[in-house]
C-alpha positions as CSV (number, residue, x, y, z in Angstrom):
1,M,222.7,5.5,112.2
2,E,226.0,6.7,113.6
3,L,229.2,8.0,112.1
4,E,232.4,8.4,114.1
5,F,235.4,10.6,113.4
6,P,238.4,11.7,115.5
7,E,236.8,13.9,118.2
8,L,233.4,13.8,116.6
9,K,230.4,11.5,116.8
10,V,227.4,12.0,114.5
11,G,224.1,10.3,115.2
12,V,221.2,10.4,112.7
13,E,217.6,9.7,113.6
14,E,214.4,9.9,111.7
15,K,211.4,11.6,113.4
16,E,207.8,12.1,112.4
17,L,206.5,15.7,113.0
18,G,203.1,16.7,112.0
19,G,202.9,14.0,109.3
20,N,206.3,14.9,107.9
21,S,209.6,13.0,108.3
22,I,212.6,14.9,109.5
23,R,216.1,13.8,110.0
24,V,217.7,14.8,113.4
25,V,221.5,14.9,113.2
26,K,223.2,15.1,116.6
27,L,226.8,16.2,116.7
28,T,228.8,15.4,119.8
29,G,232.4,16.5,120.3
30,R,234.4,18.8,118.2
31,I,234.7,19.8,114.5
32,T,238.3,20.5,113.8
33,N,240.8,20.4,111.0
34,S,241.5,16.7,111.8
35,N,237.9,15.6,111.1
36,S,236.1,18.3,109.1
37,Q,236.9,17.1,105.5
38,D,236.1,13.4,106.3
39,F,232.8,14.5,108.0
40,N,231.9,16.7,105.0
41,R,232.6,13.9,102.5
42,K,230.7,11.2,104.3
43,F,227.8,13.4,105.3
44,Y,227.3,14.6,101.7
45,K,226.6,11.0,100.8
46,L,223.7,11.1,103.1
47,L,222.3,14.1,101.3
48,E,222.7,12.8,97.8
49,S,219.1,11.7,97.2
50,T,217.0,13.4,99.9
51,G,214.9,16.6,99.8
52,Q,214.2,16.0,103.5
53,S,214.5,18.7,106.1
54,M,217.1,18.2,108.8
55,I,217.6,19.5,112.3
56,F,221.2,19.6,113.4
57,D,221.4,19.3,117.2
58,L,224.6,21.1,118.3
59,T,223.8,20.8,122.1
60,D,226.8,18.6,122.7
61,L,229.1,20.1,120.1
62,D,232.0,21.6,122.2
63,Y,233.9,23.3,119.4
64,I,233.6,24.2,115.7
65,N,236.2,25.9,113.6
66,S,235.5,28.1,110.5
67,T,235.8,25.1,108.2
68,G,233.1,23.4,110.2
69,V,230.8,26.4,109.9
70,A,231.5,26.5,106.2
71,I,230.5,22.8,106.0
72,L,227.2,23.6,107.8
73,F,226.5,26.4,105.3
74,S,227.2,24.1,102.4
75,I,224.9,21.4,103.9
76,H,222.2,24.2,104.2
77,Y,222.6,25.2,100.6
78,R,222.7,21.6,99.4
79,A,219.5,20.8,101.3
80,R,217.7,23.8,99.8
81,E,218.8,22.7,96.3
82,N,217.2,19.3,96.9
83,G,213.9,20.8,98.2
84,G,214.7,20.4,101.9
85,R,216.1,22.7,104.6
86,L,218.5,22.8,107.5
87,I,217.5,24.0,111.0
88,I,220.0,24.3,113.8
89,G,219.1,23.7,117.4
90,G,221.2,23.6,120.6
91,I,223.0,26.9,120.1
92,H,224.8,27.3,123.5
93,S,226.9,30.3,124.4
94,F,230.1,29.3,122.5
95,L,228.2,28.6,119.4
96,R,226.2,31.8,119.7
97,K,229.5,33.7,119.7
98,V,230.8,31.8,116.7
99,F,227.6,32.2,114.6
100,G,227.3,35.8,115.8
101,L,230.5,36.5,113.8
102,M,229.1,35.0,110.6
103,D,226.9,36.5,108.0
104,L,224.2,33.8,108.2
105,P,221.9,33.1,105.2
106,P,218.6,34.6,106.2
107,E,216.7,31.4,105.8
108,L,219.0,29.4,108.1
109,K,217.2,29.3,111.4
110,L,219.0,28.9,114.7
111,Y,217.3,27.9,117.9
112,P,218.6,27.8,121.5
113,T,217.5,24.2,122.1
114,L,216.6,21.1,120.0
115,E,213.1,21.2,121.5
116,E,212.5,24.7,120.2
117,A,213.8,23.6,116.7
118,L,211.4,20.6,116.8
119,E,208.5,22.9,117.8
120,A,209.3,25.3,115.0
121,V,209.3,22.6,112.5
122,A,206.1,21.0,113.9
123,S,204.3,24.4,113.7
124,G,205.4,25.0,110.1
125,E,207.9,27.7,110.8
């Protein structure tokens, strides 16, 4: 499934890891004031009935503003409430700086690459 917004493309793919289904969400482009609220509203609909774990692949996310980070945090908390979790992979240098400024929830795991995030999930981390 794909969702498109101004400056942002969201691809959602189901993967099987170690007998468990996980949703991989690939963000490409930029999360800005022009698309963040629409992204938040539409993505929340995907979360309504799932307790599934998700990996957000931010490898191709060029920019995220503070509203976008807040949305990721709210997705994290919503996933936890539903019995799932959010893992973030693809933390390149810009995103490392942005997330370094934030007080991250301790259970929100960040990995440098999507592959490392997938390995962590497969090994039960």
